[in-house]
C-alpha positions as CSV (number, residue, x, y, z in Angstrom):
1,M,138.6,94.7,48.4
2,I,135.7,96.0,50.5
3,N,136.7,96.5,54.1
4,R,134.5,96.8,57.3
5,R,135.1,100.6,57.6
6,K,133.9,101.3,54.1
7,L,130.9,99.1,54.4
8,L,129.8,100.5,57.8
9,S,130.3,104.1,56.8
10,F,128.1,103.4,53.8
11,V,125.5,101.8,56.0
12,S,125.2,104.9,58.2
13,A,124.0,106.9,55.2
14,A,121.8,104.0,54.0
15,T,120.2,103.7,57.5
16,L,118.8,107.3,57.3
17,G,117.2,106.6,53.9
18,L,115.7,103.4,55.2
19,A,114.2,105.1,58.2
20,L,112.6,107.8,56.1
21,A,111.1,105.1,53.8
22,A,109.9,102.8,56.7
23,G,106.5,104.5,57.0
24,S,105.5,103.8,53.5
25,A,107.2,100.3,53.0
26,V,104.2,98.2,53.9
27,A,101.8,100.3,51.8
28,E,104.0,100.1,48.8
29,G,105.0,96.4,49.3
30,W,108.1,94.8,50.6
31,T,111.4,94.2,48.7
32,I,113.3,91.2,49.8
33,G,117.0,90.7,48.8
34,F,118.7,87.3,48.6
35,S,122.5,87.2,48.7
36,Q,123.7,83.8,47.4
37,D,127.2,82.4,47.6
38,T,127.0,81.0,44.0
39,M,124.3,80.2,41.6
40,D,126.6,77.9,39.7
41,H,125.5,74.9,41.7
42,P,122.1,73.1,41.4
43,W,121.4,72.9,45.1
44,R,122.2,76.6,45.7
45,A,120.2,77.7,42.6
46,Y,117.3,75.7,43.9
47,M,117.5,77.5,47.2
48,V,117.0,80.8,45.5
49,T,114.4,79.7,42.9
50,S,112.3,78.0,45.6
51,A,112.3,81.2,47.7
52,E,111.5,83.2,44.6
53,A,108.6,80.9,43.8
54,Q,107.3,81.1,47.4
55,A,107.4,84.9,47.3
56,K,104.8,84.9,44.6
57,N,102.3,83.5,47.1
58,Y,102.5,86.8,49.1
59,P,100.9,89.8,47.5
60,E,102.7,92.0,50.1
61,I,106.0,91.3,48.4
62,K,106.6,93.9,45.7
63,E,110.0,92.6,44.6
64,F,112.3,89.7,45.1
65,I,116.0,90.4,44.2
66,Y,118.8,87.9,44.2
67,T,122.5,88.3,43.8
68,D,125.2,85.8,42.8
69,A,128.6,86.2,44.5
70,G,130.2,83.7,42.1
71,G,131.9,81.9,45.0
72,S,133.7,85.0,46.2
73,N,133.6,86.4,49.8
74,E,134.5,89.9,48.5
75,K,131.8,89.8,45.9
76,Q,129.2,88.7,48.4
77,I,130.1,91.6,50.7
78,A,129.7,93.9,47.7
79,D,126.4,92.4,46.8
80,I,125.1,93.0,50.3
81,E,126.3,96.6,50.1
82,D,124.2,96.9,46.9
83,L,121.2,95.4,48.6
84,I,121.4,97.9,51.5
85,S,121.8,100.8,49.0
86,R,118.6,99.6,47.2
87,G,116.6,99.9,50.4
88,V,115.5,96.3,50.8
89,D,113.2,95.6,53.7
90,L,114.9,92.2,54.5
91,I,117.9,90.3,53.5
92,M,118.2,86.5,53.1
93,M,121.7,85.2,52.9
94,S,123.6,82.0,52.5
95,P,127.2,83.0,53.3
96,R,130.2,81.5,51.6
97,E,132.3,81.5,54.8
98,A,131.3,82.5,58.3
99,Q,134.3,84.5,59.4
100,A,134.8,86.3,56.1
101,L,131.2,87.6,56.0
102,V,131.3,89.2,59.5
103,P,131.6,92.7,58.0
104,A,128.5,92.2,55.9
105,V,126.5,90.7,58.8
106,D,127.5,93.7,61.0
107,A,126.5,96.1,58.2
108,I,123.1,94.6,57.8
109,K,122.6,94.8,61.6
110,A,123.8,98.5,61.6
111,A,121.3,99.3,58.8
112,G,118.5,97.9,60.9
113,I,117.6,95.3,58.2
114,P,116.3,91.9,59.3
115,L,118.4,89.0,58.3
116,V,117.5,85.4,57.5
117,V,120.5,83.1,57.3
118,L,120.3,79.8,55.4
119,D,122.5,76.7,55.4
120,R,125.8,78.0,56.6
121,E,126.3,79.7,60.0
122,V,127.4,83.2,60.6
123,V,129.6,84.4,63.4
124,G,127.7,85.9,66.3
125,E,124.0,86.5,66.9
126,N,123.3,89.4,64.5
127,Y,120.5,87.6,62.6
128,D,116.8,87.0,63.1
129,V,116.5,83.4,62.2
130,F,118.9,80.6,61.0
131,I,117.6,77.7,59.0
132,G,119.7,74.7,58.2
133,G,120.4,71.1,58.9
134,N,122.5,69.7,61.7
135,N,125.7,69.0,59.8
136,L,127.4,67.4,62.7
137,Q,124.5,65.0,63.0
138,I,124.6,64.3,59.3
139,G,128.3,63.3,59.5
140,E,127.6,61.2,62.6
141,E,124.7,59.3,61.0
142,L,126.5,58.7,57.8
143,G,129.6,57.6,59.8
144,K,127.5,55.1,61.8
145,Y,125.9,53.7,58.6
146,T,129.3,53.4,57.0
147,A,130.9,51.7,60.0
148,A,128.1,49.2,60.1
149,N,128.0,48.4,56.4
150,A,131.4,49.0,54.9
151,P,134.2,46.4,55.1
152,D,135.9,46.1,58.5
153,G,139.0,48.3,59.0
154,F,138.3,50.1,55.7
155,K,140.5,52.7,54.1
156,Y,138.8,55.8,52.7
157,L,139.1,59.0,50.7
158,E,137.3,62.2,51.6
159,L,136.0,64.8,49.1
160,E,135.7,67.9,51.2
161,G,133.5,71.0,50.7
162,I,134.7,74.6,50.8
163,P,137.5,75.0,53.4
164,G,136.3,77.1,56.4
165,A,132.6,76.6,55.7
166,T,130.7,75.3,58.7
167,P,129.1,72.3,56.8
168,T,132.6,71.2,55.7
169,I,134.0,71.3,59.2
170,Q,131.0,69.6,60.9
171,R,130.4,66.9,58.2
172,H,134.0,65.9,58.6
173,E,134.0,66.0,62.4
174,G,130.8,64.0,62.7
175,F,131.8,61.3,60.3
176,T,135.3,60.9,61.7
177,A,134.0,60.6,65.3
178,Q,132.0,57.5,64.4
179,I,134.7,55.6,62.5
180,E,137.8,56.7,64.4
181,G,139.9,53.7,65.4
182,N,138.1,51.4,62.9
183,A,139.2,53.1,59.6
184,T,142.1,54.8,58.0
185,R,141.9,58.0,55.9
186,L,144.3,57.8,52.9
187,D,143.7,61.3,51.6
188,A,141.3,64.3,51.6
189,Q,141.0,67.1,49.1
190,P,138.5,70.0,48.9
191,A,136.3,70.0,45.7
192,N,134.3,72.9,46.9
193,Y,130.9,71.1,46.8
194,D,131.2,70.9,43.0
195,L,131.1,68.0,40.6
196,A,133.8,69.3,38.1
197,P,136.7,69.7,40.6
198,A,136.0,66.3,42.1
199,I,136.7,64.6,38.8
200,P,140.5,65.4,38.5
201,I,140.9,64.7,42.2
202,M,139.3,61.3,41.8
203,E,141.4,60.6,38.7
204,D,144.6,61.4,40.6
205,W,143.5,59.2,43.5
206,L,142.9,56.2,41.2
207,T,146.6,56.6,40.1
208,K,147.9,56.9,43.7
209,Y,145.6,54.6,45.7
210,K,144.0,52.1,43.2
211,G,143.2,48.9,45.1
212,E,143.8,50.5,48.5
213,F,140.5,52.2,49.3
214,Q,137.1,50.7,50.0
215,V,135.1,53.8,50.8
216,I,134.7,57.3,49.5
217,Y,132.9,59.9,51.6
218,A,131.9,63.2,49.9
219,H,130.5,66.2,51.7
220,N,127.8,66.5,49.1
221,D,126.1,64.6,46.2
222,P,127.7,66.5,43.2
223,M,131.2,65.6,44.4
224,I,130.3,61.9,44.8
225,L,128.6,61.9,41.5
226,G,131.8,63.2,40.0
227,A,133.7,60.4,41.7
228,I,131.1,57.9,40.2
229,N,131.8,59.2,36.7
230,V,135.5,58.5,37.1
231,L,134.9,55.0,38.6
232,K,132.6,54.1,35.7
233,E,135.2,55.2,33.2
234,A,137.9,53.2,35.0
235,G,135.8,50.0,34.7
236,Y,134.5,49.7,38.3
237,E,131.2,48.0,38.9
238,P,128.3,49.2,41.1
239,G,129.0,48.4,44.8
240,E,132.7,47.7,44.3
241,V,133.4,50.8,46.3
242,F,131.3,52.0,49.2
243,L,130.2,55.5,48.3
244,V,128.5,58.1,50.6
245,G,127.2,61.6,49.8
246,V,125.0,64.4,51.2
247,D,122.1,66.5,49.8
248,G,119.4,64.1,48.5
249,Q,119.3,65.2,44.9
250,R,117.4,63.3,42.2
251,E,120.6,62.0,40.5
252,A,121.9,60.7,43.9
253,F,118.7,58.8,44.5
254,E,119.1,57.3,41.0
255,A,122.6,56.3,41.8
256,I,121.4,54.5,44.9
257,Q,118.8,52.7,42.8
258,E,121.5,51.6,40.4
259,G,123.7,50.4,43.2
260,W,126.5,52.9,42.7
261,L,125.8,55.0,45.8
262,Q,125.3,53.4,49.2
263,A,124.0,56.3,51.2
264,T,123.2,60.0,51.1
265,A,121.4,62.3,53.6
266,I,118.7,64.8,52.7
267,Y,119.8,68.4,53.3
268,A,116.9,70.7,52.6
269,T,117.8,74.1,51.0
270,G,115.4,75.9,53.2
271,G,114.6,78.5,50.5
272,A,110.8,78.4,50.7
273,L,110.8,78.1,54.5
274,G,113.2,81.0,54.7
275,L,110.8,83.1,52.7
276,D,107.9,82.2,55.0
277,M,110.0,83.3,58.0
278,A,110.9,86.5,56.2
279,V,107.3,87.4,55.8
280,R,106.5,86.7,59.4
281,I,109.4,88.9,60.5
282,L,108.2,91.8,58.2
283,K,104.7,91.4,59.7
284,G,106.2,91.8,63.2
285,E,105.5,88.2,64.2
286,S,107.9,86.2,66.4
287,V,110.0,83.6,64.8
288,P,112.4,80.9,66.2
289,K,116.0,82.0,66.4
290,R,117.1,78.6,64.9
291,I,115.2,76.1,62.8
292,I,117.0,72.8,62.3
293,T,115.6,70.8,59.4
294,E,115.3,67.0,59.4
295,T,118.2,65.2,57.6
296,P,117.2,61.5,57.1
297,V,119.8,59.1,55.8
298,I,118.7,57.6,52.4
299,T,119.7,54.1,51.4
300,S,118.4,51.4,49.0
301,E,115.9,50.4,51.7
302,N,114.1,53.8,51.8
303,V,115.0,55.6,48.6
304,G,111.6,54.8,47.0
305,D,109.9,56.8,49.7
306,F,111.7,60.0,48.7
307,Y,112.5,59.7,45.0
308,D,110.5,61.8,42.6
309,P,111.7,61.8,39.0
310,D,110.1,65.3,38.5
311,S,111.8,67.0,41.4
312,Q,115.5,67.8,41.6
313,Y,115.5,68.0,45.4
314,V,113.1,66.7,48.0
315,R,112.5,70.2,49.4
């Protein structure tokens, strides 16, 4: 377990090395480090690979390094310790959990390294720019759409993301606020934004609640796609259950076209944009403190405007 004291004491030594190297950093080219929560997820992998591809457009960037925390807060802190020791010029990070990564964020600040945060919030203001969608608004818009189009007084199941992550909290709160008083939640379980854990949860729910629920709301598309797999195996037909996801991945658009999924919301990874902001920071240019990306709701009415069979995500 890596604690705050160890990390900050390590940073004090690293800071000196970074200061000595600062004068020659631009001449030699920049090194950018990307700390990702997990690469074992297509949306998160695309965040990193899109940033890596964008880095190739900048000759000033000597090296782009990324780390995979494997879904562990402790590993992500250790990854950031390693990036600091390697003398990176800037760190991009998508934290697993806001509170748990406070020591890492503080260490980056103490080392004098600029920080670009993507998707999930961090605690405090020790970052240069945050890029992400408005998760509360996503929940609200999907809640409004569900309230207007699902059966009156519906009962629903909720597949939640990672407990404690800001998108999990906000996507739940926004959705609930729009349907409260007109719907009943039968159950909710975290599937950690992943398809595989959603499958046994859905199988269990079919045993417990078959015939009782009319809606399933998942905090991202992989989880709702896992639920669709189970419903198909159980003999359900497209449209028999009102299904809602978030992300806007290609397979979700195809599920909408096939009638299985009723709505999703595009949630851009922000990888390429984050890399652009990183370069601006390293050049000494001003950047916005917060960039909130657009998150349109996608249904059968507009899916054709966004679907691209050759692209896994819209952006």
